[in-house]
C-alpha positions in Angstrom: -3.3 15.6 -2.5 -4.6 13.7 -5.7 -5.9 10.1 -5.6 -2.7 8.6 -7.1 -0.5 10.3 -4.6 -2.5 9.2 -1.8 -2.4 5.6 -3.1 1.4 5.7 -3.2 1.6 7.2 0.3 -0.7 4.4 1.7 1.4 1.8 0.0 4.7 3.3 1.4 3.2 3.4 4.8 1.8 -0.2 4.6 5.1 -1.7 3.4 7.2 0.2 6.0 4.8 -0.8 8.9 4.5 -4.5 7.8 8.3 -4.6 7.5 8.7 -3.2 10.9 6.1 -5.8 12.3 7.9 -8.7 10.4 11.7 -8.0 11.0 12.9 -9.9 14.1 15.3 -7.2 15.1 12.5 -4.6 15.1 11.2 -3.3 18.5 7.8 -3.6 17.0 8.3 -7.3 15.7 5.1 -9.4 16.0 5.5 -12.2 13.4 7.3 -12.9 10.1 4.0 -13.7 8.5 3.6 -9.8 8.0 5.9 -10.3 5.1 2.8 -11.7 3.4 1.3 -8.4 3.7 4.2 -6.7 2.2 4.1 -9.0 -0.7 0.4 -8.3 -1.1 0.9 -4.6 -1.5 3.9 -5.1 -3.7 1.7 -7.3 -5.9 -1.3 -4.8 -6.0 1.3 -2.0 -7.1 2.5 -4.2 -9.9 -0.8 -5.2 -11.2 -2.1 -1.7 -10.9 0.8 -0.5 -12.9 0.0 -3.0 -15.8 -3.8 -2.7 -15.7 -4.2 0.8 -14.5 -6.9 -0.5 -12.1 -6.4 0.1 -8.3 -9.2 -0.4 -5.8 -7.9 2.1 -3.3 -7.9 4.8 -5.9 -11.6 3.8 -6.7 -12.5 4.1 -3.1 -10.6 7.5 -2.8 -12.4 8.9 -5.8 -15.8 8.0 -4.2 -14.8 9.9 -1.1 -14.3 12.9 -3.2 -10.6 13.0 -3.5 -9.7 14.6 -7.0 -8.3 12.4 -9.5 -4.7 12.8 -10.6 -3.3 13.3 -14.0 
């Protein structure tokens, strides 16, 4: 997988997990404050689409993951 694919994979996992932790009907419910993490991930995706700068992608490249097109 390329770095941009992994970024989207991590974002999807983080969003789904934080929703599962924030929705009262979920068996994994902890607190509705987990929605703040969901908003953070969404905001990071938005800013990275506008600026083409993503901290996770930089970290992945330094770990040796190949860059995507």
